[in-house]
C-alpha positions in Angstrom: 11.6 9.1 -4.0 13.5 6.6 -1.7 16.9 5.1 -1.6 18.8 2.4 0.2 22.4 1.1 0.3 22.3 -0.4 -3.2 19.0 0.8 -4.7 17.0 3.9 -5.7 13.3 4.0 -6.1 11.6 6.5 -8.5 7.9 6.7 -8.9 4.7 8.7 -9.6 1.2 8.2 -8.3 -2.0 9.1 -10.1 -5.7 9.2 -9.6 -8.5 9.4 -12.1 -12.0 10.5 -11.1 -15.2 10.9 -12.9 -18.1 13.3 -12.2 -21.2 11.4 -11.1 -24.1 13.5 -9.9 -21.8 16.5 -9.4 -19.7 14.5 -6.9 -16.1 13.6 -7.6 -16.0 9.9 -7.1 -12.6 8.3 -7.2 -12.4 5.3 -9.6 -8.8 4.4 -10.4 -5.4 4.9 -8.8 -1.9 3.9 -9.9 1.7 4.0 -8.9 4.3 3.6 -11.6 8.1 3.8 -11.6 11.4 2.0 -11.6 14.1 0.8 -9.2 17.8 1.0 -10.0 19.7 -1.7 -8.1 23.2 -2.9 -8.7 23.3 -1.5 -12.2 20.0 -3.2 -13.1 16.7 -1.5 -13.9 13.3 -2.8 -12.7 10.1 -1.2 -14.0 6.8 -1.5 -12.2 3.2 -0.4 -12.5 0.4 -0.9 -10.0 -3.2 -0.1 -11.0 -6.1 -0.4 -8.4 -9.7 0.5 -8.0 -10.2 3.3 -5.4 -13.5 3.5 -3.5 -12.6 6.5 -1.4 -9.6 8.8 -0.8 -8.5 7.0 2.4 -7.3 4.2 0.1 -4.9 6.4 -1.9 -1.8 5.6 0.3 -2.3 1.9 -0.5 -1.0 2.5 -4.1 2.5 3.0 -2.8 2.3 0.7 0.2 1.2 -2.3 -1.9 3.8 -1.7 -4.6 6.7 -1.1 -2.2 5.8 -4.3 -0.2 5.9 -6.3 -3.5 9.2 -4.7 -4.5 10.7 -5.4 -1.0 9.8 -9.1 -1.4 10.9 -9.4 -5.0 14.1 -7.3 -5.0 15.1 -7.3 -1.3 15.1 -3.5 -1.1 
């Protein structure tokens, strides 16, 4: 998914919807994966409420911001 000098990020996004009044309304989004860095493995999962599809990119943006701060990737 992404790589740097001493790390590799692997991940998968998901999005669950439910049918309300014949409209597909997004309800839940997630981004899960792991980072391999200097022979260590860090597993992560982010789960968030999604009100509309414009918020979908935030799943990865939020998780990657946290990983950058915590792991210095």
